[in-house]
N, C-alpha and C positions, 0 to 999 in steps of 0.2 A: 613335349613341346612347351616352350616358355610362354609367358603371357605376351611378351613382345612379338614373338614369332607368330602367335596364333591370332593376332589382331591385324587387320588390314584396313587402311583408311577408305572411307567412302569416296567415290570418284571425284566429286566436285569441291569438297571442303575437307581436305586431309588434315588441316590444322585444327579442325573443330569436331569432327565426327569419326567414329570408328565402328566397324562392323566385325563381329566375331561369330563364327559358326554358320550353319546352314539350317533351313527349315522355315517354319512360320515366323514372321517378324515379332520381336519383342523389343520395345524401346524403353530405356530407363531415363527418368528425368530427375536431375540432381537436386539436392537441398541448397541451402544458402551458400555453401562453398562454390557451387556453380561449375565445378571442374568436370563432372561426369566420371572422374577417375576412381571414386570410392565404391564402385560396383564391381571391382575386379574379381572378388571372390565369387560372387553370385554369377557373374558372366561366365566364369570358367565352368561352373556347375550346370549352367543352362545351355551352353553352346553345343552340347551333343544333340539337341533336338530343336533349338531355336536359332534364328538369325538375330543375335543380340546387338542392338544399336545403342551406343552411348555417345553423348555429345556435350560440348561445353556451352553453358548458357551465355548469351551475349551480355557483356558487361555494360554496354551502353543502352540497354533496353530500359525504357522509362515507364512501361505499362505492362500489365498482364497480357493484353491483346498483342503487343509486340512479341512477347515470348511465345504465345500461342502460334503466331506466324512462323517463328523459328522451328517449332516442333513440326509444323506442316512442311517446311522446307527440307528438313533432314529426312522426314519420312518419304518425301517425293524423291530425294536422291537415293536413299537406301532401298526403297520399295517402289520402284517406278511403275509396277503394275497395279498399285493401289490396294494390295491385299490388306485387309484390316489387321491391326497389330494389337498385341497385348501391351498395355501402357502401364508402366510401374513408376509411381511417383513417391519420393521420400521427403517427408517434412515440407519445406517450401515447394519441392517438386510435386508433392501431392496436391497442393493448392493449384499449381499450374496444370497438372494432369486433369483435375476435375474441371478447370476452366476450358481445357482443350476438349474434354468430353462433351461439354455443353455446346461448343462451337462446331465440332466436327464428329458427331456420333458415328457417322458412316465409316470413319477411319479406325474405329476401335472394335476389337473383338472382345476384349475384357479389360477391366480397370482394376489395378491393385494399388491401394493407398496405404503407405506405411507411416505411422506416427505423424499424422498431419492434423489439419484443423479447418473449420469453416470460417473462422476469423481469429484474430489475436486481440485479446483484452487483458488489461487495459492498454489503450494505445500509447499511454505514457511510457510503457516499457519499450515500445518501438522507437519513440522519439529519443528516449534516453540512450538506446543502443546506437542510434544514428549519430547522436552528438558525441558519444564516446569514440565511435569508429572514425569520426571526422577529426578529432582532436589529438588522440594518443598516437605515438609512433606506431606505424603499422607492424613493425617487427614484434611489438608486444603481443600481438594476436597469437603468435607461435608459443609464447610463454604461457598465455592464458589457456590455450588448448592443452598444453602439457599439464598444467596445474589442475585442469578440470576433467582430465581424461577419465578418471574413476567415476565421475558423475555422468559423463556423456555416453560411455560405452557400456555394454553388458559386463557384469562383474567378472565373468570368466573368459572374456576375450583375451587372447594371448598377447603378451607384451610386444611380440614382433609385429602383430597386426596393428597395434596402436602406434608403434614406431613408423610403420608404413603410412598410416593415416596422417601422422604429423608431417611426414615428408611430402605426401601428395597434396595436402591442403596448403602448402606454400604457394601453389599455383593460383590460389584465390587472391583477387585484387581488391584493394580498398574501394575503388570505383564501383566494381560490380557488386560487392557486398552491400555497400550503402544503397545503391539503386534498388536492389532486391528488398531491402528493409523498407524503403520508401514505397515500393509497390504494395507491400503488405498494409501500409497505413490506409490504403483505399480498398482493401480486399475484404469482402463480406459475402459469403456464398449461401448464407442461411436460407434466403427466400428462393434460391434456385436449386437446392438439393433435390427437390421433387422432380425436377426436369432432367436429371441424369437417368437415362433409360438403359444404359449398357450394363451388363453384369459387372458388379463391383464387389471387391473383397477389401474390407478394412482390416488392416493388421495393426495391433496396438500393443506396445511393450508395457508391462505392468510396473516396471522400475524406471520408467522414463522420468528423469528429473528436470528435463528442459520444458516440456509441455505436458498437459494432462491428457495423454494419448488415449487412455481407455475411456475417459469421460467424453472426449471429442469423437472417438470412433462410435461409441454408443449413440450419441446424439445424431451423427451423420447417417449411420446404418439404419436408424429408425425412420429416416426421411427419404432416403434414396430407394426407389421402388424395388429394384432387383438386386438387393445388397445382402451380403453376409459379413460376419465379423468374427475375427479370431484373436484372442488375447495371447500374446507371446510371453509366457510366464518366465520370470527370472531374467528378463532382458531390459537393456537400457535403450536410449534414443538411437544410437548408432549401431543397431544390432545386425545389420547386414554383414558386419565383419566378424560376428561371433562364430565359433567353430561348430555349433550345433544347430545353426539356422540354415536351412536349405530351401530356397524359394522354389526350386524345381519340384521338390517333394510336396510343398504346400500347394502348388498349382495342380499337381496330380490329384491330391486329396480333395481339392475344390473343383468338383465337376469334371475331373479327368481332363483338364486343359493341358 
């Protein structure tokens, strides 16, 4: 069965949300690209025992609270009986997933945070990125992604997966990308980490050249009460596309989830 055939849209928002597989719910929250499309490989591996939910982040959201409300909306549509879900957040999506966990712990069975952070420092980096994204032709983002692919992905990720990444990220809009960067200028979860009470697994790639993932995961896992941490050796920031990373197996090893 092809990826297209195995994915069916959620009932109320077919243009934004897709559900694949049957079983306990698992929802993926995307990074800065916001498309929700880059989970395709892991969704295929997980769908044999989970109802995998992926969705597009709202481009017009101006606050983390607005995006938290979007997660609630998609969960309500895809899981109308309110069954708690495993929530997987990647990079920016990890920041959103932790914010969601603080606001709605009753909706979460477990939390998985990949290559994320409690804040971004220095903020000058964010403002510089906002300025660059505002001024340069948006088509240059595709060129930049192609040129930086070796630093963004795990070194052994197949070129076909990287080509697919480049194709799928064309769906990222300037408006959404800039708004998500602006949201991060106000984001600082350090004081609230101790309030995250759901079981949490921090995954950190040791060859992440985008953010100091291992350092951040070490900091966060030491402060979240019910947390574990796993270093993904030999992996880069976008490691969900790597051939040897199987989130389903990681979940089984972590408490038989």
